[in-house]
VOPAGU-2260 file (C-alpha; in pm, 1 decimal, decimal comma):
REM VOPAGU-2260
SITE   aa  ch    i         X         Y         Z
SITE  MET   A    0     695,0   -2877,6    -894,8
SITE  ALA   A    1     421,3   -2821,8    -639,3
SITE  GLU   A    2     488,2   -2578,8    -377,5
SITE  PRO   A    3     550,4   -2737,9     -25,5
SITE  GLU   A    4     234,2   -2696,5     217,3
SITE  ARG   A    5     324,1   -2424,9     473,1
SITE  LEU   A    6     217,2   -2449,2     818,5
SITE  ILE   A    7      65,6   -2075,4     807,8
SITE  PRO   A    8      -9,7   -2053,9     449,9
SITE  LYS   A    9     -25,0   -1703,3     271,5
SITE  HIS   A   10    -297,1   -1488,6     377,3
SITE  GLY   A   11    -407,7   -1133,6     361,5
SITE  GLY   A   12    -379,5    -957,5      56,4
SITE  TYR   A   13    -735,1    -861,4      67,2
SITE  GLU   A   14    -704,9    -530,8    -115,5
SITE  LYS   A   15    -675,0    -749,8    -451,1
SITE  LEU   A   16    -993,0    -926,8    -376,8
SITE  LYS   A   17   -1288,2    -791,2    -604,3
SITE  GLY   A   18   -1524,0    -836,1    -336,8
SITE  TYR   A   19   -1329,3    -619,3    -106,8
SITE  GLN   A   20   -1308,3    -345,4    -361,5
SITE  VAL   A   21   -1675,9    -328,0    -452,1
SITE  ALA   A   22   -1755,4    -344,2     -84,6
SITE  GLN   A   23   -1508,8     -45,0     -11,0
SITE  LEU   A   24   -1693,0     119,6    -281,2
SITE  VAL   A   25   -2046,0      60,2    -155,0
SITE  TYR   A   26   -1910,9     185,7     194,1
SITE  ASP   A   27   -1774,1     537,6      30,3
SITE  VAL   A   28   -2094,7     568,1    -179,9
SITE  THR   A   29   -2310,0     500,9     155,8
SITE  VAL   A   30   -2135,5     759,2     351,0
SITE  ARG   A   31   -2215,0    1015,6      88,3
SITE  PHE   A   32   -2562,6     908,0      57,4
SITE  CYS   A   33   -2647,2     930,3     427,5
SITE  ASP   A   34   -2471,5    1267,8     466,9
SITE  ARG   A   35   -2672,5    1377,9     207,9
SITE  TYR   A   36   -3013,7    1221,8     230,1
SITE  ILE   A   37   -3024,1    1089,8     601,1
SITE  ASP   A   38   -3055,6    1308,8     928,2
SITE  LYS   A   39   -2719,0    1274,9    1079,7
SITE  ARG   A   40   -2897,9    1248,9    1397,8
SITE  SER   A   41   -3089,9     969,5    1298,7
SITE  ARG   A   42   -3017,0     612,0    1405,8
SITE  THR   A   43   -3073,9     504,5    1040,3
SITE  HIS   A   44   -2765,1     717,0     930,6
SITE  ASP   A   45   -2546,0     542,0    1195,8
SITE  GLN   A   46   -2673,6     178,8    1095,3
SITE  MET   A   47   -2636,9     217,0     748,7
SITE  VAL   A   48   -2301,0     352,1     766,6
SITE  GLN   A   49   -2203,2      79,1    1012,5
SITE  ALA   A   50   -2341,0    -200,3     790,2
SITE  ALA   A   51   -2152,8     -80,8     505,1
SITE  ARG   A   52   -1829,3     -68,5     721,4
SITE  SER   A   53   -1902,9    -387,9     862,6
SITE  GLY   A   54   -1906,0    -527,1     492,1
SITE  VAL   A   55   -1550,7    -394,3     443,9
SITE  GLN   A   56   -1397,0    -466,0     780,4
SITE  ASN   A   57   -1510,2    -822,7     809,8
SITE  ILE   A   58   -1386,3    -907,6     437,9
SITE  ALA   A   59   -1020,3    -768,3     579,7
SITE  GLU   A   60   -1025,5    -944,8     906,7
SITE  GLY   A   61   -1140,3   -1273,4     766,1
SITE  SER   A   62    -859,6   -1255,0     516,8
SITE  THR   A   63    -605,9   -1172,1     751,5
SITE  ALA   A   64    -724,1   -1442,8     995,3
SITE  SER   A   65    -723,5   -1703,2     726,0
SITE  GLY   A   66    -361,6   -1807,9     819,0
SITE  THR   A   67    -464,0   -1961,0    1138,4
SITE  SER   A   68    -841,6   -2040,1    1098,6
SITE  LYS   A   69   -1019,6   -2089,0     789,2
SITE  LYS   A   70   -1321,9   -2127,3     992,2
SITE  THR   A   71   -1277,0   -1765,4    1130,9
SITE  GLU   A   72   -1225,2   -1642,3     773,7
SITE  LEU   A   73   -1557,0   -1821,7     653,8
SITE  THR   A   74   -1732,7   -1684,9     961,3
SITE  LEU   A   75   -1613,6   -1326,3     890,6
SITE  THR   A   76   -1679,4   -1344,5     536,2
SITE  GLY   A   77   -2030,7   -1460,1     609,9
SITE  VAL   A   78   -2092,7   -1171,7     826,8
SITE  ALA   A   79   -1960,0    -942,5     585,2
SITE  ARG   A   80   -2242,0   -1070,1     347,3
SITE  ALA   A   81   -2522,6   -1024,5     584,9
SITE  SER   A   82   -2407,6    -677,8     659,1
SITE  LEU   A   83   -2448,7    -595,8     296,9
SITE  GLU   A   84   -2786,1    -766,7     299,6
SITE  GLU   A   85   -2915,9    -548,8     608,5
SITE  LEU   A   86   -2765,2    -240,4     400,3
SITE  ARG   A   87   -2974,5    -361,1      86,7
SITE  LEU   A   88   -3295,4    -347,8     291,0
SITE  ASP   A   89   -3221,7      -7,7     436,3
SITE  TYR   A   90   -3166,9     143,3      58,7
SITE  GLN   A   91   -3501,3     -34,0     -25,9
SITE  ASP   A   92   -3689,8      93,5     263,0
SITE  PHE   A   93   -3555,3     431,6     193,7
SITE  LEU   A   94   -3733,8     419,2    -145,9
SITE  ARG   A   95   -4040,1     258,1     -27,9
SITE  GLN   A   96   -4090,9     511,2     230,5
SITE  ARG   A   97   -4049,4     819,4       6,4
SITE  GLY   A   98   -4252,6     671,2    -288,8
SITE  LEU   A   99   -3951,4     629,0    -512,5
SITE  PRO   A  100   -3953,8     366,5    -773,0
SITE  LEU   A  101   -3735,6      66,0    -724,8
SITE  TRP   A  102   -3539,5     -15,2   -1047,0
SITE  GLU   A  103   -3557,3    -360,7   -1196,8
SITE  ARG   A  104   -3276,1    -562,9   -1235,9
SITE  GLN   A  105   -3272,5    -531,2   -1604,2
SITE  ASP   A  106   -3282,6    -156,5   -1597,7
SITE  PRO   A  107   -3044,6     -17,2   -1846,3
SITE  ARG   A  108   -2931,8     260,1   -1604,9
SITE  ARG   A  109   -2821,9     -20,6   -1352,7
SITE  GLU   A  110   -2658,8    -205,9   -1640,5
SITE  ASP   A  111   -2465,8     107,5   -1741,3
SITE  LEU   A  112   -2340,1     162,4   -1365,7
SITE  ILE   A  113   -2214,6    -183,4   -1358,4
SITE  ALA   A  114   -2056,4    -147,5   -1716,8
SITE  ARG   A  115   -1879,9     106,8   -1607,9
SITE  ARG   A  116   -1694,8     -54,0   -1330,0
SITE  CYS   A  117   -1631,7     261,0   -1098,2
SITE  ARG   A  118   -1362,6     250,6    -874,3
SITE  THR   A  119   -1447,8     555,8    -688,1
SITE  ALA   A  120   -1753,7     725,2    -513,0
SITE  GLU   A  121   -1651,5    1032,8    -750,2
SITE  GLU   A  122   -1704,6     798,1   -1065,9
SITE  VAL   A  123   -2058,4     685,1    -915,7
SITE  ALA   A  124   -2125,3    1054,7    -883,9
SITE  VAL   A  125   -2061,0    1120,6   -1242,5
SITE  TRP   A  126   -2285,8     833,7   -1332,4
SITE  ALA   A  127   -2573,5     975,6   -1130,1
SITE  LYS   A  128   -2527,5    1311,7   -1307,9
SITE  ASP   A  129   -2563,7    1143,5   -1646,6
SITE  VAL   A  130   -2868,1     960,2   -1567,4
SITE  HIS   A  131   -3019,4    1281,1   -1398,3
SITE  ASP   A  132   -2941,9    1481,1   -1713,0
SITE  GLY   A  133   -3094,4    1211,0   -1923,6
SITE  ARG   A  134   -2756,5    1050,6   -2061,4
SITE  GLY   A  135   -2761,7     732,2   -1846,7
SITE  GLY   A  136   -2843,8     390,7   -1952,5
SITE  ARG   A  137   -2682,2     161,6   -2214,2
SITE  ASN   A  138   -2733,9     282,5   -2585,4
SITE  GLY   A  139   -2878,8     593,4   -2483,7
SITE  GLN   A  140   -3166,5     417,1   -2336,9
SITE  SER   A  141   -3367,2     517,5   -1965,7
SITE  GLY   A  142   -3618,2     324,1   -1805,1
SITE  ARG   A  143   -3828,3     316,2   -1526,2
SITE  SER   A  144   -4024,8      -4,5   -1369,3
SITE  GLY   A  145   -4343,6     -44,2   -1516,9
SITE  GLN   A  146   -4311,5     239,2   -1773,1
SITE  GLY   A  147   -4095,8      70,2   -2019,2
SITE  ARG   A  148   -3792,3     182,5   -2208,9
SITE  ALA   A  149   -3739,9     438,4   -2457,1
SITE  ARG   A  150   -3446,5     623,5   -2618,4
SITE  VAL   A  151   -3406,0     960,9   -2469,0
SITE  ALA   A  152   -3338,8    1128,2   -2811,4
SITE  SER   A  153   -3686,4    1025,9   -2927,2
SITE  THR   A  154   -3882,9    1103,3   -2561,5
SITE  LYS   A  155   -3890,7    1331,7   -2271,4
SITE  SER   A  156   -3647,8    1228,9   -1998,6
SITE  ILE   A  157   -3815,4    1041,0   -1709,7
SITE  THR   A  158   -3530,5    1082,2   -1467,1
SITE  SER   A  159   -3523,9    1471,2   -1407,0
SITE  THR   A  160   -3775,3    1746,3   -1340,6
SITE  PRO   A  161   -3664,3    2092,6   -1264,4
SITE  SER   A  162   -3862,5    2127,1    -972,6
SITE  THR   A  163   -3759,7    1806,3    -758,1
SITE  PRO   A  164   -3367,9    1756,2    -845,4
SITE  SER   A  165   -3315,9    1643,9    -491,2
SITE  SER   A  166   -3566,2    1359,8    -485,9
SITE  THR   A  167   -3467,6    1252,8    -834,4
SITE  TYR   A  168   -3114,0    1239,4    -727,5
SITE  ALA   A  169   -3206,8    1037,2    -419,1
SITE  GLU   A  170   -3372,9     798,9    -637,8
SITE  ILE   A  171   -3091,1     729,1    -868,8
SITE  SER   A  172   -2837,0     723,6    -569,7
SITE  ALA   A  173   -3027,5     445,3    -369,4
SITE  ASN   A  174   -3076,4     257,6    -682,9
SITE  GLY   A  175   -2731,6     282,3    -785,4
SITE  ALA   A  176   -2623,5     188,0    -439,5
SITE  LEU   A  177   -2855,8    -118,4    -459,5
SITE  ALA   A  178   -2674,6    -226,4    -816,0
SITE  LEU   A  179   -2335,9    -234,8    -668,0
SITE  ILE   A  180   -2452,0    -389,8    -314,0
SITE  LYS   A  181   -2557,6    -672,9    -567,3
SITE  VAL   A  182   -2263,2    -703,4    -736,3
SITE  ALA   A  183   -2064,5    -721,6    -393,8
SITE  ARG   A  184   -2313,3    -981,6    -280,8
SITE  SER   A  185   -2280,0   -1215,8    -584,0
SITE  LEU   A  186   -1892,6   -1171,3    -521,6
SITE  LEU   A  187   -1891,0   -1247,6    -159,7
SITE  ASP   A  188   -2124,7   -1570,9    -261,5
SITE  ARG   A  189   -1814,9   -1709,0    -486,9
SITE  GLN   A  190   -1575,5   -1614,8    -207,1
SITE  LEU   A  191   -1756,3   -1811,2      72,1
SITE  ALA   A  192   -1806,8   -2104,1    -196,7
SITE  ALA   A  193   -1409,2   -2105,2    -257,3
SITE  GLN   A  194   -1351,5   -2077,5     107,9
SITE  ALA   A  195   -1560,6   -2360,7     210,1
SITE  ALA   A  196   -1446,8   -2593,7     -30,1
SITE  ALA   A  197   -1064,2   -2501,3      56,7
SITE  PHE   A  198   -1173,9   -2582,5     398,5
SITE  GLU   A  199   -1346,1   -2904,9     341,2
SITE  LYS   A  200   -1048,6   -3001,4     134,3
SITE  GLU   A  201    -772,7   -2893,9     335,1
SITE  GLY   A  202    -891,9   -2839,1     681,3
SITE  GLY   A  203    -777,3   -2549,7     914,7
SITE  PHE   A  204    -486,2   -2487,9    1120,9
SITE  THR   A  205    -538,9   -2799,4    1374,6
SITE  GLU   A  206    -529,8   -3029,7    1065,8
SITE  ARG   A  207    -223,4   -2878,1     928,4
SITE  LEU   A  208     -26,0   -2879,9    1227,9
SITE  TYR   A  209    -120,3   -3254,6    1266,9
SITE  ARG   A  210      21,3   -3317,4     939,6
SITE  PHE   A  211     347,2   -3147,4    1009,1
SITE  ARG   A  212     401,0   -3305,9    1333,0
SITE  SER   A  213     339,5   -3643,2    1183,4
SITE  ARG   A  214     611,4   -3572,8     872,2
SITE  ARG   A  215     819,7   -3458,9    1118,3
SITE  GLN   A  216     805,1   -3774,3    1356,0
SITE  GLY   A  217     793,7   -4009,5    1071,6
SITE  GLN   A  218     506,0   -4151,0    1184,4
SITE  SER   A  219     104,0   -4155,3    1182,4
SITE  SER   A  220      55,8   -4020,6    1518,9
SITE  GLY   A  221    -307,4   -3999,1    1652,2
SITE  PRO   A  222    -475,3   -3658,1    1720,3
SITE  ASP   A  223    -394,6   -3745,7    2091,9
SITE  GLY   A  224     -45,8   -3749,2    2040,8
SITE  ASP   A  225      31,4   -4097,7    2113,0
SITE  ARG   A  226     361,5   -4261,4    1964,1
SITE  LYS   A  227     475,7   -4562,5    1810,5
SITE  PRO   A  228     719,8   -4744,3    2046,6
SITE  GLY   A  229    1075,5   -4672,2    1957,4
SITE  HIS   A  230    1041,0   -4328,5    1882,9
SITE  GLY   A  231    1142,1   -4085,7    2140,1
SITE  GLY   A  232    1057,0   -4341,4    2424,7
SITE  GLY   A  233    1376,7   -4551,2    2465,5
SITE  ARG   A  234    1531,8   -4635,6    2802,0
SITE  ARG   A  235    1776,9   -4415,9    2955,8
């Protein structure tokens, strides 16, 4: 038996959304990244942290608002995705301006990070260390754009050099964050599509309120509130 429609449907519960969880991980990773590699006095530091925070906060606010406004939920989820897009460009600029490579989408180190399904920034840091030490990548592989891929066991590591560990970690950390951002954006795309479909099918709070009033009155009242004769308009 179908559950009866509620005037204010279940809402919130954003902590269980996969998109929220990954966006929160991106935020935690970004805070660490910026504190380590971006001057705290620079505007870029604040912008990156705020963009990452906006991704998290707007998902939460949209989910909370969904009970009374599906339109607001859609809008805020869209803002969250836009914030992550802004953050993605910041990470790409970081790599470009420092002459560090942007890993290909199919790079095994990226695939390894995604496959690990990290829940915390500490777990992402473990992945970064593994890559730095030549243990990153699926099946023991390590790759870099334009240089092909080779097994770590049979080739010199290309992810670390004793003289420049900080720049190597910066490359790994930025590319790792970009991989997580891609996952978060993909999840938000699905979330937006589902929200749009629900809004198109069910409408928002105004439409629900109209349906509830119509059922309560036992008639099909118009949106302007007109009633049929004989319902609540008798002579005194």
